[in-house]
C-alpha positions as CSV (number, residue, x, y, z in Angstrom):
1,M,6.8,-37.8,30.8
2,R,7.9,-34.1,30.7
3,S,11.6,-35.1,30.9
4,G,11.2,-37.5,28.0
5,V,9.5,-34.8,25.9
6,R,12.2,-32.4,26.9
7,R,14.9,-34.7,25.8
8,L,13.2,-35.6,22.6
9,L,12.3,-32.0,21.8
10,G,15.8,-30.8,22.3
11,E,17.3,-33.6,20.2
12,E,14.8,-32.9,17.4
13,L,15.7,-29.2,17.4
14,V,19.4,-29.9,17.3
15,A,19.0,-32.6,14.6
16,S,17.0,-30.2,12.4
17,G,19.6,-27.5,12.7
18,A,17.3,-25.1,14.5
19,I,19.6,-24.8,17.5
20,S,23.1,-25.9,18.4
21,E,24.2,-28.3,21.2
22,G,25.5,-25.4,23.2
23,Q,22.2,-23.5,23.0
24,L,20.3,-26.6,24.1
25,V,22.6,-27.1,27.1
26,S,22.2,-23.5,28.1
27,A,18.4,-23.7,27.9
28,I,18.3,-26.9,30.0
29,E,20.5,-25.3,32.7
30,R,18.2,-22.3,32.8
31,Q,15.2,-24.6,33.1
32,K,16.7,-26.3,36.1
33,T,17.1,-23.0,38.0
34,S,13.9,-21.1,36.9
35,G,11.6,-23.9,35.7
36,G,9.3,-23.5,32.7
37,R,9.0,-25.4,29.4
38,L,12.1,-25.9,27.3
39,G,10.5,-24.6,24.1
40,E,9.4,-21.4,25.8
41,I,12.8,-20.8,27.2
42,L,14.5,-21.3,23.8
43,V,12.0,-18.8,22.3
44,E,12.6,-16.3,25.0
45,Q,16.3,-16.5,24.5
46,G,15.8,-15.7,20.8
47,V,17.7,-18.7,19.5
48,V,14.7,-20.3,17.8
49,S,11.2,-19.3,16.5
50,V,7.9,-20.4,17.8
51,V,7.2,-22.1,14.5
52,A,10.4,-24.2,14.7
53,V,9.5,-25.3,18.3
54,L,6.0,-26.2,17.2
55,E,7.1,-28.2,14.2
56,A,9.7,-30.1,16.3
57,L,7.3,-30.9,19.1
58,G,4.8,-32.1,16.5
59,R,7.4,-34.5,15.1
60,T,8.2,-35.8,18.6
61,L,4.5,-36.5,19.3
62,G,3.9,-37.9,15.9
63,V,1.1,-35.4,14.9
64,P,1.0,-32.6,12.4
65,S,1.5,-29.0,13.7
66,A,0.3,-25.6,12.5
67,R,0.2,-22.0,13.4
68,I,-3.5,-21.0,13.1
69,R,-4.1,-18.2,10.7
70,H,-6.9,-16.8,8.5
71,G,-7.4,-19.1,5.5
72,L,-6.3,-22.2,7.4
73,F,-9.7,-22.9,9.0
74,D,-13.3,-22.8,8.0
75,P,-15.2,-20.4,10.3
76,A,-18.5,-22.2,9.6
77,L,-17.2,-25.3,11.5
78,L,-17.1,-23.3,14.7
79,S,-20.9,-23.6,14.9
80,L,-20.6,-27.4,15.3
81,I,-19.6,-27.1,19.0
82,D,-20.7,-24.6,21.7
83,P,-18.1,-21.8,22.0
84,E,-17.9,-22.3,25.8
85,E,-17.2,-26.0,25.5
86,L,-14.6,-25.4,22.8
87,A,-12.9,-22.9,25.1
88,A,-12.9,-25.5,27.9
89,L,-11.4,-28.2,25.6
90,N,-8.7,-25.8,24.3
91,A,-9.6,-27.0,20.8
92,M,-10.7,-25.4,17.5
93,P,-12.0,-27.1,14.3
94,L,-9.9,-26.3,11.3
95,F,-11.4,-28.0,8.3
96,R,-13.4,-31.0,7.3
97,V,-12.6,-33.5,4.5
98,R,-15.4,-36.0,4.1
99,G,-15.9,-37.6,7.5
100,E,-12.7,-36.4,9.1
101,L,-12.4,-33.2,11.1
102,S,-8.9,-31.7,11.6
103,L,-8.9,-30.3,15.1
104,A,-6.3,-27.8,16.5
105,M,-5.4,-28.9,20.0
106,S,-2.9,-27.6,22.6
107,D,-2.6,-31.2,23.8
108,P,-3.1,-33.5,20.8
109,L,-2.6,-36.6,23.0
110,N,-5.7,-35.9,25.1
111,L,-8.0,-38.8,24.2
112,Q,-10.9,-37.4,26.3
113,T,-11.0,-34.2,24.2
114,I,-10.8,-36.2,21.0
115,D,-13.7,-38.5,22.1
116,R,-15.8,-35.6,23.2
117,V,-15.5,-33.8,19.9
118,E,-16.2,-37.0,18.0
119,E,-19.3,-37.4,20.1
120,L,-20.5,-33.9,19.5
121,T,-19.8,-33.7,15.7
122,G,-20.2,-37.3,14.6
123,L,-16.9,-36.9,12.7
124,R,-13.6,-38.7,13.1
125,V,-11.0,-36.3,14.6
126,R,-7.5,-35.8,13.3
127,P,-5.6,-33.9,16.0
128,V,-3.3,-31.1,15.0
129,L,-0.8,-29.5,17.4
130,A,-1.4,-25.7,17.8
131,L,-0.5,-23.0,20.3
132,E,-3.0,-22.6,23.1
133,A,-2.8,-18.8,22.7
134,D,-3.6,-19.1,18.9
135,I,-6.6,-21.3,19.6
136,A,-8.0,-18.8,22.2
137,E,-7.3,-15.7,20.1
138,F,-8.9,-16.9,16.8
139,S,-11.9,-18.5,18.6
140,R,-12.5,-15.1,20.3
141,R,-12.1,-13.2,17.0
142,E,-14.5,-15.4,15.1
143,E,-17.1,-15.2,18.0
144,A,-16.8,-11.4,18.1
145,G,-17.2,-11.2,14.3
146,R,-20.4,-13.3,14.5
147,E,-21.8,-11.1,17.2
148,Q,-21.2,-8.1,15.1
149,I,-23.0,-9.7,12.1
150,D,-25.8,-10.8,14.4
151,R,-26.3,-7.2,15.6
152,F,-26.7,-6.1,12.0
153,L,-29.1,-8.9,11.2
154,S,-31.3,-8.3,14.3
155,E,-32.2,-4.9,12.9
156,L,-33.0,-6.2,9.4
157,E,-36.2,-4.9,7.8
158,D,-37.7,-5.5,4.4
159,S,-36.5,-2.3,2.7
160,E,-35.3,-1.6,-0.8
161,V,-31.5,-1.6,-1.2
162,T,-30.4,1.7,-2.7
163,V,-27.2,3.6,-3.3
164,I,-26.8,6.6,-0.9
165,D,-25.4,9.4,-3.1
166,G,-24.8,13.0,-2.2
167,E,-25.7,15.6,-4.9
168,K,-22.1,16.9,-5.1
169,A,-20.7,13.4,-5.2
170,E,-23.2,12.3,-7.9
171,E,-22.0,15.2,-10.1
172,H,-18.5,13.8,-10.1
173,G,-19.5,10.1,-10.3
174,F,-18.9,9.4,-6.6
175,A,-20.9,7.2,-4.3
176,I,-20.7,8.0,-0.6
177,L,-20.3,5.1,1.8
178,E,-22.3,5.9,4.9
179,A,-21.7,3.7,8.0
180,G,-24.2,3.1,10.7
181,G,-27.1,5.5,11.3
182,D,-30.4,4.6,9.7
183,A,-28.9,2.5,6.9
184,S,-30.2,-1.0,6.6
185,P,-28.2,-3.9,8.0
186,V,-27.3,-5.1,4.4
187,V,-25.9,-1.6,3.6
188,N,-23.9,-1.7,6.8
189,L,-22.6,-5.2,6.1
190,V,-21.4,-4.2,2.6
191,N,-19.9,-1.0,3.9
192,L,-18.1,-2.9,6.6
193,A,-16.6,-5.3,4.1
194,I,-15.4,-2.4,1.8
195,T,-14.1,-0.1,4.5
196,T,-12.2,-2.9,6.3
197,A,-10.6,-4.0,3.0
198,I,-9.5,-0.5,2.2
199,R,-8.1,0.1,5.6
200,D,-6.2,-3.2,5.5
201,G,-4.8,-2.5,2.0
202,A,-6.6,-5.3,0.3
203,S,-6.7,-5.5,-3.5
204,D,-9.9,-7.5,-4.0
205,I,-13.1,-8.4,-2.1
206,H,-14.7,-11.8,-2.9
207,I,-18.4,-12.3,-2.1
208,E,-19.4,-15.9,-2.8
209,A,-22.3,-18.2,-1.9
210,S,-21.7,-21.4,0.0
211,E,-24.0,-24.2,1.3
212,N,-23.8,-22.6,4.8
213,G,-24.2,-18.9,3.9
214,T,-22.3,-16.1,2.3
215,R,-18.6,-16.0,2.6
216,I,-16.7,-12.7,2.3
217,R,-13.0,-12.8,1.8
218,Y,-10.4,-10.3,0.6
219,R,-7.0,-10.6,-0.9
220,I,-4.1,-8.9,0.8
221,D,-0.5,-9.2,-0.1
222,G,-1.5,-11.7,-2.7
223,A,-3.1,-14.2,-0.3
224,M,-6.8,-14.7,0.4
225,R,-8.1,-14.0,3.9
226,H,-11.4,-14.6,5.5
227,L,-13.2,-11.4,6.5
228,L,-16.7,-12.4,7.7
229,S,-19.7,-14.7,7.0
230,A,-23.4,-14.0,6.7
231,P,-26.5,-16.3,6.5
232,S,-27.4,-17.6,3.1
233,G,-30.7,-15.8,3.2
234,L,-28.9,-12.5,2.8
235,H,-26.8,-13.5,-0.2
236,A,-29.3,-12.1,-2.8
237,A,-29.6,-8.8,-0.9
238,I,-25.8,-8.4,-0.5
239,V,-25.3,-9.0,-4.2
240,S,-28.0,-6.6,-5.1
241,R,-26.5,-3.9,-2.9
242,V,-23.1,-4.3,-4.5
243,K,-24.6,-4.3,-8.0
244,V,-26.4,-1.0,-7.2
245,I,-23.2,0.5,-6.0
246,G,-21.5,-0.6,-9.2
247,R,-24.4,0.6,-11.4
248,M,-25.2,-2.8,-12.7
249,D,-28.4,-4.5,-13.7
250,I,-29.8,-6.1,-10.5
251,A,-32.4,-8.1,-12.5
252,Q,-29.8,-9.9,-14.6
253,K,-28.5,-12.9,-12.7
254,R,-27.7,-15.4,-15.4
255,L,-25.0,-13.6,-17.3
256,P,-21.7,-12.0,-16.2
257,Q,-21.7,-8.3,-15.6
258,E,-19.1,-5.6,-15.0
259,G,-19.4,-2.2,-13.3
260,R,-17.3,0.6,-12.1
261,V,-17.8,3.4,-9.6
262,R,-15.7,5.8,-7.6
263,I,-16.5,6.1,-3.9
264,S,-15.5,8.7,-1.4
265,F,-13.8,7.2,1.7
266,E,-12.1,9.1,4.5
267,K,-11.8,12.2,2.2
268,R,-10.1,10.3,-0.6
269,A,-11.3,8.7,-3.8
270,V,-11.2,4.9,-4.3
271,D,-12.2,3.3,-7.6
272,L,-14.2,0.1,-7.4
273,R,-14.3,-2.4,-10.3
274,V,-17.1,-4.8,-9.8
275,S,-17.5,-8.1,-11.6
276,S,-20.3,-10.7,-11.2
277,I,-20.6,-14.3,-12.5
278,P,-23.3,-16.8,-12.0
279,T,-22.3,-19.9,-10.0
280,L,-24.2,-23.1,-9.0
281,L,-25.1,-21.7,-5.5
282,G,-25.6,-18.1,-6.5
283,E,-23.8,-15.1,-8.0
284,K,-20.2,-14.5,-7.1
285,I,-19.0,-10.9,-6.8
286,V,-15.4,-9.7,-7.0
287,I,-14.7,-6.0,-6.2
288,R,-11.3,-4.7,-7.3
289,L,-10.1,-1.8,-5.1
290,L,-8.0,0.8,-6.8
291,D,-6.8,3.2,-4.2
292,K,-4.7,5.9,-5.9
293,D,-3.3,7.0,-2.5
294,N,-1.7,3.6,-2.1
295,L,-0.2,3.6,-5.6
296,E,3.6,3.6,-5.2
297,M,5.1,4.8,-8.5
298,R,8.7,5.1,-7.4
299,M,10.6,2.1,-8.7
300,D,13.3,2.3,-6.0
301,R,10.7,1.8,-3.4
302,L,9.2,-1.2,-5.1
303,G,12.2,-3.5,-4.6
304,I,14.2,-3.0,-7.8
305,R,17.9,-2.8,-7.2
306,L,19.9,0.2,-8.4
307,D,21.8,-1.5,-11.2
308,A,18.6,-3.0,-12.6
309,L,16.9,0.4,-12.2
310,D,19.6,2.0,-14.2
311,R,19.1,-0.4,-17.0
312,F,15.3,0.2,-16.9
313,V,15.7,3.9,-17.0
314,R,18.1,3.8,-19.9
315,A,15.6,1.6,-21.9
316,I,12.6,4.0,-21.3
317,K,14.7,7.1,-22.0
318,Q,15.4,5.9,-25.6
319,P,13.8,8.3,-28.2
320,H,12.0,5.3,-29.8
321,G,11.7,1.6,-29.4
322,L,9.6,-1.0,-27.7
323,V,9.9,-1.8,-23.9
324,L,8.0,-4.8,-22.7
325,V,7.0,-5.7,-19.2
326,T,6.1,-9.3,-18.6
327,G,4.8,-11.5,-15.8
328,P,1.7,-13.4,-14.7
329,T,-1.6,-11.7,-13.7
330,G,-1.2,-9.9,-10.4
331,S,2.6,-9.5,-10.7
332,G,2.5,-5.7,-10.7
333,K,3.1,-5.0,-14.4
334,T,0.6,-2.1,-14.5
335,T,2.4,-0.5,-11.5
336,T,5.7,-0.7,-13.4
337,L,4.2,0.9,-16.5
338,Y,2.6,3.7,-14.5
339,S,6.0,4.2,-12.8
340,A,7.6,4.6,-16.1
341,L,5.0,7.0,-17.4
342,D,5.4,9.0,-14.2
343,M,9.1,9.4,-15.0
344,L,8.3,10.4,-18.7
345,R,5.2,12.5,-18.6
346,G,5.4,16.3,-18.8
347,P,4.1,19.3,-20.7
348,D,6.6,18.8,-23.5
349,V,5.5,15.2,-24.5
350,N,2.3,13.7,-25.8
351,V,1.6,10.5,-23.9
352,V,-1.4,8.3,-25.0
353,T,-2.4,5.0,-23.4
354,V,-4.8,2.3,-24.4
355,E,-5.8,0.1,-21.5
356,D,-8.3,-2.6,-20.5
357,P,-9.4,-1.3,-18.1
358,V,-8.0,2.1,-17.2
359,E,-7.0,1.4,-13.6
360,Y,-5.7,4.8,-12.5
361,Q,-6.1,8.2,-14.0
362,L,-3.0,10.3,-14.1
363,E,-2.4,13.9,-15.1
364,M,-0.9,14.7,-18.6
365,L,-1.9,11.3,-19.9
366,N,-4.5,10.7,-22.6
367,Q,-6.0,7.4,-21.6
368,I,-8.3,5.3,-23.8
369,Q,-10.5,2.5,-22.5
370,V,-10.8,-0.6,-24.7
371,N,-14.4,-1.5,-25.5
372,D,-14.8,-4.8,-27.4
373,S,-18.6,-4.3,-27.7
374,I,-18.1,-1.4,-30.1
375,N,-15.0,-3.0,-31.7
376,L,-12.6,-0.5,-30.0
377,T,-9.8,-3.1,-29.6
378,F,-6.2,-2.6,-28.7
379,A,-5.1,-2.8,-32.4
380,R,-7.8,-0.4,-33.6
381,A,-7.1,2.2,-30.9
382,L,-3.3,1.9,-31.5
383,R,-3.7,2.6,-35.2
384,S,-5.8,5.7,-34.3
385,I,-3.2,6.8,-31.8
386,L,-0.5,6.9,-34.5
387,R,-2.5,9.6,-36.2
388,Q,-2.6,11.7,-33.0
389,D,1.1,12.8,-33.1
390,P,2.2,10.8,-30.0
391,D,5.6,10.8,-28.5
392,I,5.0,7.9,-26.0
393,I,2.4,5.2,-26.3
394,M,1.5,2.7,-23.6
395,V,-0.4,-0.5,-24.6
396,G,-2.1,-2.2,-21.7
397,E,-1.5,-5.7,-23.2
398,V,-0.2,-7.2,-26.4
399,R,-2.5,-10.2,-26.7
400,D,-3.0,-10.7,-30.5
401,P,-0.8,-10.7,-33.7
402,E,-2.4,-7.5,-35.0
403,T,-1.6,-5.5,-31.8
404,A,2.0,-6.9,-31.8
405,R,2.6,-5.9,-35.4
406,V,1.2,-2.4,-35.0
407,A,3.2,-1.9,-31.7
408,V,6.5,-3.0,-33.4
409,Q,5.8,-0.8,-36.4
410,A,5.2,2.2,-34.1
411,A,8.4,1.5,-32.3
412,L,10.3,1.4,-35.6
413,T,8.8,4.7,-36.9
414,G,10.0,7.0,-34.1
415,H,7.8,6.3,-31.1
416,L,8.5,5.0,-27.7
417,V,6.1,2.1,-27.0
418,L,5.6,0.6,-23.5
419,A,3.5,-2.6,-23.3
420,T,2.8,-5.7,-21.2
421,V,2.7,-9.3,-22.3
422,H,2.0,-12.5,-20.4
423,T,5.2,-14.7,-20.3
424,N,7.4,-16.3,-17.7
425,D,10.6,-14.4,-18.1
426,C,12.5,-12.0,-20.5
427,A,13.8,-14.8,-22.8
428,S,10.4,-16.4,-23.4
429,T,9.0,-12.9,-24.3
430,I,11.0,-13.0,-27.5
431,A,9.4,-16.3,-28.4
432,R,6.0,-15.0,-27.6
433,I,6.4,-12.0,-30.0
434,G,7.6,-14.4,-32.6
435,D,4.6,-16.6,-32.1
436,M,2.4,-13.6,-32.9
437,G,4.0,-13.4,-36.4
438,V,6.5,-10.6,-36.0
439,E,9.7,-11.3,-38.0
440,P,12.9,-11.8,-36.0
441,Y,14.7,-8.9,-37.7
442,L,11.9,-6.5,-36.8
443,T,11.9,-7.8,-33.2
444,A,15.6,-7.4,-32.9
445,S,15.5,-3.8,-34.1
446,A,12.4,-2.7,-32.2
447,I,12.8,-4.1,-28.7
448,K,15.1,-2.0,-26.5
449,G,14.4,-3.6,-23.1
450,I,12.4,-6.2,-21.3
451,V,11.3,-6.4,-17.7
452,A,10.1,-9.6,-16.1
453,Q,8.7,-9.4,-12.6
454,R,7.1,-11.1,-9.7
455,L,5.7,-9.9,-6.3
456,A,7.1,-11.5,-3.2
457,R,5.6,-11.1,0.3
458,T,7.9,-9.3,2.7
459,N,8.6,-10.4,6.2
460,C,6.6,-8.6,8.9
461,S,9.1,-6.2,10.7
462,E,7.3,-6.7,14.0
463,C,7.7,-10.5,14.2
464,S,10.7,-11.3,12.0
465,V,13.0,-14.0,13.4
466,S,16.1,-15.7,12.2
467,Y,16.2,-19.3,11.1
468,F,18.3,-21.8,9.0
469,P,16.5,-23.3,6.0
470,V,16.4,-27.1,5.5
471,E,18.9,-28.7,3.1
472,T,16.4,-29.2,0.3
473,V,15.5,-25.5,0.3
474,I,19.2,-24.5,0.3
475,A,19.8,-26.9,-2.7
476,D,16.9,-25.4,-4.7
477,A,18.2,-21.9,-4.1
478,D,21.7,-22.8,-5.4
479,L,23.4,-21.1,-2.5
480,T,27.2,-21.1,-2.1
481,P,28.6,-22.8,1.0
482,E,29.2,-19.4,2.6
483,Q,25.7,-18.2,1.9
484,A,24.2,-21.4,3.3
485,K,25.9,-20.8,6.7
486,Q,24.3,-17.4,7.3
487,P,20.9,-17.1,9.0
488,F,17.8,-16.1,7.0
489,Y,14.7,-14.4,8.3
490,R,10.9,-15.0,8.2
491,G,7.9,-13.7,10.0
492,D,6.7,-15.6,13.0
493,G,3.2,-14.2,13.0
494,C,1.7,-11.4,15.1
495,P,-1.5,-9.3,15.4
496,R,0.0,-6.6,13.1
497,C,0.4,-9.1,10.2
498,H,-2.8,-11.0,11.1
499,D,-0.6,-14.0,12.2
500,T,0.7,-14.6,8.7
501,G,4.3,-13.5,9.1
502,Y,4.0,-11.3,6.0
503,R,3.3,-7.6,5.7
504,G,3.5,-5.9,2.3
505,R,5.1,-7.0,-0.9
506,L,8.1,-6.1,-3.0
507,G,8.9,-6.5,-6.6
508,V,11.5,-9.1,-7.9
509,Y,12.8,-7.8,-11.3
510,E,14.8,-9.2,-14.1
511,V,15.7,-6.2,-16.3
512,V,17.3,-6.8,-19.7
513,E,18.7,-4.3,-22.2
514,I,18.9,-5.7,-25.7
515,S,22.7,-5.9,-26.3
516,P,24.2,-6.7,-29.7
517,L,24.8,-10.3,-28.5
518,I,21.1,-10.7,-27.6
519,S,20.0,-9.0,-30.7
520,R,22.0,-11.4,-32.8
521,A,20.4,-14.4,-31.0
522,I,17.0,-13.0,-31.7
523,Y,17.8,-12.4,-35.4
524,E,19.0,-16.0,-35.7
525,R,15.7,-17.4,-34.3
526,A,17.7,-18.9,-31.4
527,S,15.8,-21.1,-28.9
528,T,14.5,-19.6,-25.6
529,Q,17.3,-21.4,-23.7
530,R,20.0,-19.9,-26.1
531,I,18.5,-16.4,-25.6
532,R,18.5,-17.0,-21.9
533,A,22.2,-18.0,-22.1
534,A,23.0,-14.8,-24.0
535,I,21.2,-12.7,-21.4
536,K,23.2,-14.5,-18.6
537,R,26.5,-13.6,-20.4
538,T,25.6,-9.9,-20.1
539,G,25.6,-10.2,-16.3
540,V,21.9,-9.8,-15.7
541,L,20.5,-11.7,-12.7
542,S,17.6,-14.0,-13.3
543,L,14.3,-13.7,-11.3
544,R,15.4,-16.6,-9.1
545,E,18.8,-15.0,-8.4
546,E,17.2,-11.6,-7.7
547,A,14.7,-13.2,-5.3
548,V,17.5,-15.1,-3.4
549,R,19.4,-11.8,-3.0
550,H,16.3,-10.3,-1.3
551,A,16.2,-13.3,1.0
552,L,19.9,-12.9,1.8
553,D,19.2,-9.3,2.7
554,G,16.5,-10.5,5.1
555,R,13.6,-8.8,3.3
556,I,11.8,-12.1,2.4
557,S,12.2,-15.7,3.5
558,L,14.1,-18.1,1.3
559,E,11.0,-20.2,0.8
560,E,9.1,-17.2,-0.4
561,A,12.0,-16.5,-2.9
562,L,11.6,-20.0,-4.3
563,R,7.8,-19.8,-4.3
564,V,7.6,-16.9,-6.7
565,T,10.3,-17.9,-9.1
566,Q,11.4,-21.0,-11.0
567,R,14.7,-22.7,-11.5
568,D,16.9,-21.2,-14.3
569,E,17.5,-23.3,-17.4
570,W,19.6,-22.2,-20.4
571,E,21.4,-23.8,-23.3
572,D,24.9,-22.6,-24.1
573,G,26.3,-22.6,-27.6
574,P,27.9,-20.4,-30.2
575,V,26.1,-17.5,-31.9
576,T,27.2,-16.9,-35.4
577,A,27.6,-13.5,-37.0
578,A,24.6,-11.9,-38.5
579,P,24.5,-11.4,-42.3
580,A,25.7,-8.1,-43.7
581,G,23.0,-5.5,-43.9
582,D,21.1,-6.9,-40.9
583,T,19.0,-4.3,-39.2
584,A,20.4,-5.5,-35.8
585,D,23.3,-3.5,-34.4
586,E,26.5,-5.6,-35.0
587,Q,28.9,-3.3,-33.3
588,G,30.7,-4.8,-30.4
589,I,29.7,-8.4,-31.1
590,E,32.1,-11.0,-30.1
591,S,32.6,-14.1,-32.3
């Protein structure tokens, strides 16, 4: 049986392009002399990753395969089977869909294990091939986490949930997070969630009710990750504790609320933005963590290449005009704007911002918080700013026609305006401004630069391994034959990256300076595809091309490059000359 699996596994790895015939022969020869499993020998030799071996072995056995990681399994399912018996079975429940339980197994052909789990759970088992070490490690972690929660709960007493504030901290709007000591278990539980998330560099904490209890997750590097679980009986107390920290109304449970507080953690200040919404099973809380110490405001460290950085700097160094930063929510637009303001701020310029909300407070910036409840909107604040003798204006988001018109007018009357807008790329930003009612000749004159961006997860440096992508991925990436022959890199999963293969993120940027050719296309109300073609003629790389370059450099996997970007589409065609007297710059335009 072993020799048959060895032959099939080797053939599958060669057929998939993971290894060459010569590498297979070498591994088999070593196996004859030293013994061991073929897959383990290939991994030790560094010619193939654990993931590739696992996937190939799963195909030879006719079962799905997976590397276990946070988010791939439901921790609540571990309570279905006694931990000691699970350890003896070398199995771990992943998730349940109706009456079927996906079960991670080191030996998915072991019918005795499958029958035993079906007997214990009353569910139909769907075996999934996984590494024995992964099953043992994650089972141990979840059991240790439950024991930690149980220790908190064993000390639970009926006590009022209050904020622990120091006098000095209260004067400055700080809340002190105190761990352990005489604090109630609920306080310790919330503090554990917040401090763990801050230490791991998470951006958000999600506290949500489920049928089996309270689930606490956090978002790190753009992906959700399970942190811990608590019994459902504690959900109301946990929510109340967070509301008290965020200075919210704990009696109001039927309407959404928002709160904000600055906490002191390890001698540094961290801002928390708390949001609550009512759901069917109970209130859901999301805590946004704004750690100024982790705010990277140097563009060259965020992933932008030097030629794109030069274009960006030239755009924001203009004495007046409009520079737009675009991308979906969570793509790093605010960080890009703060990076620009960090370059521009100084004692000789008056910088005013209007934001919703103000995420970070910076020196030498006059920052305004939008408040719709008192009709302090972006447009109203922007009009008032123009009477404050500003040099540079930053608008958190252009979301309505009035704000768009005022921003364009400010850019045309001697001010540098930086703003964000929600679109897919630089070309579609032009159409979005037009949809808000701004005339093309004004848009062509006002806009000096556009930055479109995405955030891609970088490979973990500790477990990065080389691999060759499958043909469909190579085709989607539009690689040249020479590029397709080179190895790419991806994370294999290790304790440092929590077995995800990713650690940190970098920005993927498409930076466009408005050239005469692009300006003419805007003036002529050209389609988004035509504008995209005009941008391409200037030599600017699209988001997809920029992401693929990062993959070629080994910073991200090729699959990650395709995940965060979309295929480029443009429509070529002539662009006629603009009429005489047009406000767009006509110099240097080619017929």
